[in-house]
N, C-alpha and C positions, 0 to 999 in steps of 0.2 A: 593841667599837669599831664605830662606824657606817660602813658602806661608802659611798663617794661615789656620787652618782647620776650615771648617764651623761648626757652632754650631749644625746643624742638624746631620752632620756626627759624631760629638763627642757624641751626645746622642745615636746614633745607635751603635757605638762601645762599649759604656758603657753597654748598655742592652745586647749585645752579650757576653761580658765578664762575666757578672753576670749569664747569662743563662748557659754558659759553666762551671762556677764554681759550679753551682747547679747540673748539670747533671753528672759531672765527679765522685763525690763520690757516686751518686746514681747508676751509672753503676757498680761500684765495689760491691755494696750491692746486686743488683738484678740480675747481670749476673752470669751465671754458667760457670766456666772454667775447663779445663782438668787438671789432675795432672801435676806439673811442671817438674817431672823427673820420670823415671821408676825404680829408685833404692831405693825408700823409700815410706812408706805408705802415703796416702793422708789424711790430716786433715784440717778441715775448720770450720767456724762458722755454716755452714749448718749441718755438722756432729753432732755438739753439740746440735743443735735444734732437730735433729732426735732422738738423745739419750734421751733428755728430754721427747719428746713425747712418746718414747718407754717405759720409766719408768712410764708414766702417764696412759698408756693403762691398763684398768681394765680387767684383765683376767677373763673369765667366770668360770675358774676352781677355782677361789678364793671362790666361793660360796659352794664348796664341803667341808663338815665337816666330818672328820673321828674320830670315838671314839677309842682312843688308848687302852681302856680296853675291847673292844668287839672283839670276833673272828668272822670274816665275812665268810659266806658260798659263794660258787661260784655264786649262783643265786643272792645274794645280791650285790656282786661285779659287776655282769653284769648289774644290774639295775642302779647302781651308774655310770658306764661307759656310758650307753646309755643316761643318763640324763645330764652328764657333759663333756663328751669328745667333743672337738671342731669339730671333723670330722662329727658327726651326725648333729650338728647345721649348718655346712657348707652345707651338702647335703639338709637339710631342707630349708634353705634360697634359694638354687638353685631351688628347686621344687616350692617354692612360687613365685620366679621371673618368672619361666616358666608358672605358672598359670596366672600371669598378662599378659604374652605374648599371651596366648590363648585369654584372654579378648580383647587385642588389635586386634587380627585377627578377632574375631567375631564382633567387632564394625563396620567392613566394610559392614555388612548386613543392617545397618541402615543409614538413611540420615544424612548429616552434616548440621548444622544450625549455621550461623555466623551472629552476630548483629554488624552493623557499625553505628557510629554517626559521621557526618561530619559537620564542620562549616568553612565557607570560606568567606573572604572579598576581593573584587576586586575593585580597584580604577584606572580609566584610563581617557584619553582625547579622546573624540569621535568627529569625523569630521561630521558636519551637515551643509550642504550648504557651506558657505564661512567662517565658524568659527568653532573653537574647543570648546567643552563643557565638563566639568568635570562630570564623571559619577561614582557612587559608588553603588555596589551591594553586599548585605549581604545575604548569603545562609545558611540555616539550613536544614539538611537532615538526616533521619534515615532509614537505609536499612537492610533488612533481606535477606541473601543469603542461599538458600536451594539447596543442590546438592545431587543427588541420582543416583546410578548406577542400572539401571533396570535389565539388565542381562549382563553377561560377559562370558557366555559359560563355567562356572565352575572354573574360576580363583580364585574367593573368596573362594569357597568351598574347592578348593585344598589347599589354604593357611591355612584355618581353620583346615582341616584334618591333615595337617602337624604339626600345632601348638598343636593340641590335642594329636597327637602321641608323640611329643617332651615332652609334660607334662607327659604322661604315662612313657616315658623313664626316666624322672627326678624322678618320684615317685618310679620306680623300682630301680633307682640309690640310692635313699634314703634308701630303704629296704636293698640294698646290702651294704650300709655303716654300717647299724646295723649288718648285717651278719659278716662283717669284724671286727667290734668292738668286737662282741661276741667272735670271734675266737682269737683275740689278747688277750682278758682278760683270756680266757681259757688256752691258751698256756703260758701266763705269770704266771698264777696261778699254773699250773702244773710244770713249771720250779722252782717256789718257793717251791712247795712241794718236788720236787726232791732234792733241795739244803738243805732244812731243814732235810729231811730224810738222806741225805748223811752226814749231820753234826751229827745226832744221831749215825749213823754207825761209823763215825770217832771217836766220843767220846768213843764208846764201844771198838773200836780197840785200842785206846790209853790206856784204862783201861786194856785190855788184855796184851798189850805190857808192861805196868808197872807191871803187875802180874808176867809175865815171867822174867822181870828184877829183881824183888824182889826175886824170887825163885833162880835165878842164883847167886845173891849176898849172899843169905843165904847158898847155897851149897858151895860157895867159902870160906865162913868163917868156914865151917865144913871140908874143905879140899876135898870136893867131886867134885868141878868144878875148871876149870882153868880160868885165867884172860882173855884169848881170848873169852871164853864163856860169861863172864860178859860184855866185850866190845861189843860183837855182840848183846846182849840184849839191851844195852844202845843205840846202833845205831838204832835198831828197834823202840825203844821208841821215839827217836828224829825224825825218819821218820814219825811215826804216828802223832806226834805233828805238823810237817810240813804240812802233808796232812789235818789235822784239820783246820789249819789257812787258807789254800787255799780254803777249803769248806766254811768257814765262810765268806771269801771275796766274793765268788760266791753268797752266800745267800744275802748279802747286795746289790749286784748288781741286783739280781732278785726282791728284794723288791722295789728297785727304779724303775725298769721296770714296775712292776705292778701298782705302784702309778701313773706313767706317763700315762699308758694306761687308768686309771680311769679318768684322766684329772686333776690331782692335782700335787703338788710338789713332786719330788722324795725323799725329806727329811722327808715326812710324814711317820710315823710308822703305818703299817697295819698288824694286826694279822689275820691269817686265820686258818681254821680248819686243824688239823694235818692229815697227810696221814693215820695214823692208824685208824681214825674215818670214813674213806671213804670206802664203799664197792667196791671191785674190781670184776667186772664181769668176767666170764670164757668163755663166748661164746656170739654170736649174732644170733638172729633168722632169719634175712633177708638174702636172697641170693644176690649175686652181681648184678644179673639182676634186682631184685626189687629195689636195691639201685640206679642203673643207671636210671631206669624209673622214680623214684621219683625226681632225680636231674633234669632230662629233663623237668619235669612238673613244678617244684617249684623254680628252681634257678632264683633269680631276675635278674642276669646279662644276662641270656638267654632271659627272658621276655623283658629286655631292648633292646636286639638286634632285637627282633620281632617288638617292637615299632618303632625302627629306620627304619625298612623296611616300616612300614606304613607311616612314615614321608617322606621317599623317594618317595613313590607312590603319596603322595599329591603334591610333587614338580613336578613330571612328569605330573600330571593333570593340574597344573598351567602352565607349559611350553606349553602344547598342546593348552590350551585356548588362548594363545597369537596369534595363527593363525586365530582367528575369531574376528569379530568386537565387540565393546562395545557400549551399548546404555545408555546414561546418560541424566538425567532430571535436569534442572536448573530453579529455580524460584527466582525472586528478587523483592518482593514487597517493596515499599519505600514510605515514606511521606516527602514532601518537602515544605519548607516555604522560600519565597524570599522577601527581602526588597531592594528597590532601590531608588535612587534619582539622578537627573540631575541638572546641574547648573541653578539656578533661578526657579526650579520647586520643588514642595513638594515631600515628601516621598510617595512611593506607595508600596503596599503589595499584594502578591498572594500566595496561598497555595493549596495543593491538594495531592491526593494519586495516585501513578504511579506504574509501575512495568512491569516485562516481564516474559515470560515462554518460555523455549526453550528445544528442544530435539536434542541431538547430537549423531550421529552415527559415531564412529571412527573406522577405519579399516586400519591397516598398510599393504600396498600392497607390499612394498619392503623395506628391512632393511639390505641388504648385507649379509644375511645368519645368522643374530644374533639369530632369533627364532629357526632356524634349529639346530644351535649349542647348544643353551640352552637346547633344548629337548634332544639332544644326550648326553649332559652332565648329565642331570637329569636321563636318562635311565641308563647310565653307573654307576651313583651313586647308583641307585636301585639294579643293579646286584651286585655291590660291597657289599652293605649291606646284600644281600642274601648270598653271599659267606662268609662274616664274620660270619653270623649266623650259617651256616653249619660248618665252622671251629670251632666256639665256642662250638657247640654240640659235635663235635669229641673230643675237648680238655676236656670238662666236663666229658664225658664218660671215658676218660683215667685217669682223676684225681680221679674219684670215684673208678675205678679199682685199682689204686695204693693205695689209702687210705684203701680200703677193704683188699688188700693183706698185707699191713703193719699192719692192725689190727690183722689179723690171725697170722702173724708172732709174734706180741707182745703177743698174747695168748700163743703160744707155748714157747716163751722165758720166759714168766712168770712161766709156769710149770717147765721148766728146771732150772730157778733161784731158785725156792722153793726147788727143790731137791738138788741143789748145796749148798744152805745155810745149809740145814739139815746135809748133808754129811760133810761140812766144820766144823760145830759145833762139831760133833762127833769126827772128826779127831783131832781137837784142844784139846778137852777134854782128849782124849786118849793119845795124845802126851805129854801133860802137866803132866798127872798122871804117865805115864811111865818115864818121865824125873825126877820126884820127887823120883821115886824108883831106879833111876840110870840105867834104861833100854833103854832110848833114849838119843840122843845127843842134845846139845843146838841148833844146826843148824836145827834139825828136828822140835823142838818146834817153833823156829822162823819162819820157812817156813810154819808150820801149822797156826800160828797166822796171817801171811800175807795172806794166802789163805782164812782164815775166814774173814779178812777185805775186801778182794776183793769180796767175796761172799755176804757180807752185802751190799756193794755198788751196786753190780749187782742186788740184790733183790729189792732195792729201785728204781733203774733205771727201772727195768722190770715192777714194779707196776705202776709207773707214766707213763711209755710208753704206757701201756694199756689204761689208762685214756686219755692221750694225743691223741692216735690214734682214740679212740672213738669220741673225740671232733673234730678231723680232718675229720672223715667220716661224722659227722653231718654238718660240715662246707661245705664239698664238695657236699653233697646232698641237702643242703638248709633246713635241718630239724631244725637247731638251731633258725630259726626265725619263725617257725610255731607256731600256738596257742597251749599252753600247753607243749611246748618243754622242759621247765625247771621245770616242776612240779616234785616233788619227786616221 
């Protein structure tokens, strides 16, 4: 026969069941689980929440307003990018955080003061003679705790020097972010100029191909040309149309890249100054040695490496200070008020000011080699930072040398492209005129037209390559972020 369940146990089981019923759905909501299988994407309610939050994130780039009726110069585009590109804001916030870190390190030079307020009531039975008496004590106390490190043999100054150097490194990193943004804008700008110039060249080539095709069809009607000549001319026209469409697609991509670099949507239409309005220099006055010296003096990434060496030296100083004692001062003034009563006796009260003053000399005599290894680690980090700085200097010198060589190559190619374009124009004009007089074949004219199209494309590329190489040299030397670097 089944024994009846006690009422107490029934209540316990009921409460347990209700608790489990509440926790089971909660665990499904708050617990994160892995994907159930490797053969399909993972989707969950958390993913939908993240998607909603992503859509609600207000992009800083949304504040950038582009006038579709205005043609922007390179300097104006650079100003827009420096103000709206998220990379500069990221570097700025990092520098601000590092400045706060320096403030934290410098705060160790000052004492700490903590205020405490205590209230406590104790009630107990006290044995007195042959009987127990109930006793109640009510205490109120206010305490100030002051702690100050009098000296620590340079540990705090080492941390402060390291934090100050890290702030310098962050500031130089902020400058380097601007240098990279300027370079990105310049390269995107010149790529856009190249594509627009290539589009103009492709339009001219298409017009030339159509002229040759029309001449071939007219001669065919007059019985002076053959059908293969006309077909060859039509093929050349179709090829020119194909190349034009390819260039137009490249131009759309270049416009999207420039808009993204500015910090706005790639769908925004940005008009820039055409290539024909920009002066193309033919030489540079500096020698490569002067360019390398400027780079070693003003490149912010090199300055950042030097700041990191300072930071490593501060950590070495802090590690050495651990071998020496610390002297600390502690002062604890307090005010106390006590109220008490015992059974059959009235309340009594006492109050007063108390406190203590102590000096503590702390010196670690043995730590299993921790301080020795910390110092060795800090010294190795210092030597590594110095090696990175030397390596960076060598890399910067090589970058400037390469950029300088590329610039002089671009100058020479620009001269050759100019001569090539002039020769191709004369050759095309002569071939077309001779063809009209029946002195040249259709193949000769088509070949001359293709050579002229290639010469136009090469000329545009050579002009933009000079400007791009100049910008790259300014980027490698650090000239692009110097005062007045973008003045006309």
